[in-house]
Each structure stands twice: as C-alpha cells, then as structure tokens.
C-alpha angles and dihedrals in degrees: 000000000000128000140232133225117201119195106204139175146116122304109286095023092116106267094132093047092048102034142020101286111195121191090212089071097041094101120095104233138128089232091059090047088050091052090051091046091053092049091049091048093050094049098041092047085061090053095256129144112236124199122184141159124223135141097250088176096162129057092232090063092045089051090054089053091045089055087072082083105081089206096050114127115195110264095013095112099157096065097041115112090217109083125187130210117188118213112215135177137164112288090244092057093049092047091050091051092048093048092049093050093044090054089054090044089239096124134055097203119083117218088241088075095053093096091054090049090053091048091051093052107105117179117163116203089232089068091065094218109167116226114224122199103237093194087077121092117279090249091052091050092050092046090050093050092047091052090050091049092049091050093057 
C-alpha cells in the first residue's frame, strides 16, 4: 500500500508554488474531493506515493480524501495513509501574493475573499495536521515536510 501527501491551505498560502496546482480542482465540492479520493485510492493501491495540492479547508473534504485509505476509520488520523500538511503564512504575506498574482491574471481568487478563506479553514488539533510556514524557501518547506514524514 502506498501513501498520499496532501499540501493544503487557503488560497495564496503557497500550494501552487509548492505543489502541482490544477485549476480543474480549484472548486470546493464534494464531487471534486471524490474524484481526488478515487485517484489517490487507485495510485496508493498500486503502492505508489501520491502528492497533491488542494485547499481542503474543511474537515469534511479531508475526510473524503482520507477515505481513499480502505482501512481508514473515522477519527483515526495517525494510521491513515493520507497525510495532510497545512501551509500557513501571515495574512499580509498571503494578501501580497494574491494581489501580485491577480495583477498578472495568474489567480482566480481576489484578495477580497481572503477573510472568507481564513474563516472556512477548520483544522482540529486532534487531526494532527502540521502547519508549515510557507514564507520559507521552497527547499526549506520540502525539507521540513520530509523530516515530519520520517518522524511518523
């Protein structure tokens, strides 16, 4: 059985810079989460490592992704093969990124919706989702995630 790494966070937190952001999956919907779940299940059942980036702001969407693990029991986060890492940064940094990308027409989310993104973000301590400072260099972020994976 393989495993999956999901880089998550609000819009502008650095998912596209640090992962393979895909506009097709940038809609919040259970059906998109189901499509991702099925892709994770297919790859991990073949023993592959899957890495993806999506907002996964709410627990219900993360639970859909976790259900890619056929052995996942609701609330048993430590044994699940789908692991989440939440990119975080100061609001000012995220707003600056969003403004810069909007000006270049590289981003669909206006900075005016940042507050609602932050309000939607639900991460319960019981989930054990590490928060990674996305204002670090890409290499530092990757090194940090690798250390956390190796420690598990």
